[in-house]
N, C-alpha and C positions, 0 to 999 in steps of 0.2 A: 455512432452518434457524432455529429459534427460539433467541434468545440468552438465554432464561431459564435460570438455572442456579444454581450454588453461591453466586454473589454476590448473588442475589435481585433481579435487575433484568431488565427486558424490553428489547427492541431499542432501543438508542440512549438509554435512560434510566438513567444510571449511579446506583448507590446510594452510592458513595463520593464524597468531596469533593476529595481530593488528585488533582492531574493524573496522578500516578504510578499511581493506582488507577482511572483513568477513561479507558482507551484508546478507548472508544466515542466519548466526547465529543471527544477530540483528532482522531479519524478524521473526524467530522462537520465540525469546524472546518476541518480540512485540505481537505476536499472543497469548502468554500465559499470558500477563499482563493486559488483559481486566478486567475492574471492573464492569461488567454488564452481563445480560443474553444473550447477543449477542455471536455468534460463530465466531472465527477467524480461517482462513485457510491460510497456506503458499503455495505459488506457485500453487494455484488452477487455473484451466482454466476458463476464462471468455469469453463467447460468446457475442461479441459486435454486431454482425449481423450474418446472415446465412453464410457469407464467411470470417468473421474476428474473430480470436481467439487470446486473449492475456493471458499471465501468469504473473499477477502482483505479487509482492513479498508477499503481504498479502491482503486478502479481509476480511472484517467484514460483515458477512451475518445476515440478519434479521431472516431467518428461514433456515431449512434444505432443501436439494434438493435430489431427487431420481435419477437425471441424473449425468453424468460425468462432466457436465459443469454448471457453474452458469450463470444466466442471469441478466440483469440490475435490474430487479424488486426484485431480491434476496438480493441486496446489501444495506448496510448502508454506508460503506466507502471502497474505494480502496486505498491501500497504496503501494508506491514504496519506497524502501530503496536505496538511491543514494550515491554512492561513486564517481566512474568515470562516471556514467551515469546521473549526475544531469542535464546537459544541455538538454539531450533528454527527461528526465522525466518531466522537467519544461516547455519544449517546445512542441515537437511533441506529446508525450503521453498525456500531459495536454489538448491539443486541441482535440485529439481523444476522450478522456473521456468526455469532455464537449459536443462535437457534438453528442455523444451517450446518453446524459442526465444522466450520472452517478451523483448521487445527491451530493456526497462529495468525494474529492480526496485529499490525503496527499502525500507530498514528504518529507521523512526524510533524510535530508542532513547530512550525517555522518561527513564530514570534519568540518562543522561549528556547529554541534550540534543543528540544527534548524529544525523545522517542518513547511513546507509551506502548508497551508490549503486552499483549493479552494471549493466553493459551488456556488449555483445559476447558473447551467449550461445553455448554449445556443449555437446556431450555431457559434457565434463569440467568444466563450470561456466562462470562468467562470466570472460572474459579480462581485463576492465577493471573497476576499482573505485576509489572514493575515499570518504573520510569527511569530512564538513563539519559545522560547527555548525548547529543548527536555529534560525537567526535570519536576519532579512532575507529577501531573495529567493533562492530555491533554483532553480537552472536545470537543466533536463534535460540529460543528457549526449548524448542521441541526437536531441533536438529543441530546439535552443537558443532557439527562440521560445517555448517552454513554460516558464513559471516559476510557482512557488508561493510566496506571501508567508508566511513563517514567523513574522513578528512577531506576538506576542500569542497564539499558539496554545498554547505551553507555559506 
């Protein structure tokens, strides 16, 4: 999906300068801040089902893929970087990812500088969650060896 749109920018090249108006840049920086052997990809296509495809801001994959799309089994964490999309990311998308058994889902809320972490997915949503400040090392709830260094991203 081409990211060109009402903000006048192309993929990964934000037009605005405030971090609150440049979720693409924060996504890219988050993808390079991993402190582990996992691979992070910005705006990768994620096949939730045969007829459902999403493009989260960042995915952290356990292994590589030979296809154009990542599947649930490839994932360690799905991350959405939220500015104006926080309500949707914390509501509809959170429910969709839980129903599809995504093992861990994060929403990086830019205006508040917080990370909402969700895990233990089920048909009724995620059973476990926590909210932490987006600073220092952020540790995965499902894979404690997986950390993302949040210093300097926001």
